[in-house]
N, C-alpha and C positions, 0 to 999 in steps of 0.2 A: 557676318558682314557680307554683303553682296556687292559684286563689282559689275557695273553696267556702264555702257557708253551713252553719254548724254550730249545734247546740243544746247548751248546757251540761247535762250529765246531772244528775240530782237530787242525787247525793252531793256534787258540787262547786258547785252552783248558788249557794249563799249564801256560799261561802268563797273563790271565785276570780273575779278580774276579768281579762278578756282585754284586753291593750293592743297598740298597734302594735309591731311587731318581735318579738312573742312567737311561738314555734313551738309548734304544737299537734298532738296525735295525734287523728285523726278516724277513727271507724268508720262507713263509708258505710252508708246505709239500703238494705235490699234491696228496698224498695218506693218508689213515688213518683218524684219528679224526680231526675235524676242531678245530682251535685254537692252533695248535702246529706247530713248525717250528724250523729252525736253526738260532741261533744268529750270525749275520754277523759282527756286530761292536757295541761297547759300547761307549757312550758319558757321561762324568761326568758333574756335574752342571756348572762349569766354562766354559766347552766347549759348552754347550747348550746356555749359556748366550752370548758367542762370536758368535755363529751361528745366534742368534736373532739379535744381534747388526749389523752383516753384511748382514742381511735380507735373509739368506738362508732358514730360517724357519719363520713362522708367529710370531709376538710378543705375541699373546695370547696363544701360545703353552704351 
């Protein structure tokens, strides 16, 4: 597991709250410090389980 600092992009800023155990997709910044980027999408635990079941992500994820 990698820990990075992300910024919620404008489209999701007022609609999405990031919680513990959420899985997010991050687009790293091409400039500045490494380990930072924009949060593109958030998946909750049930959504991650569905992705595993449908084999979109590995089962050991």
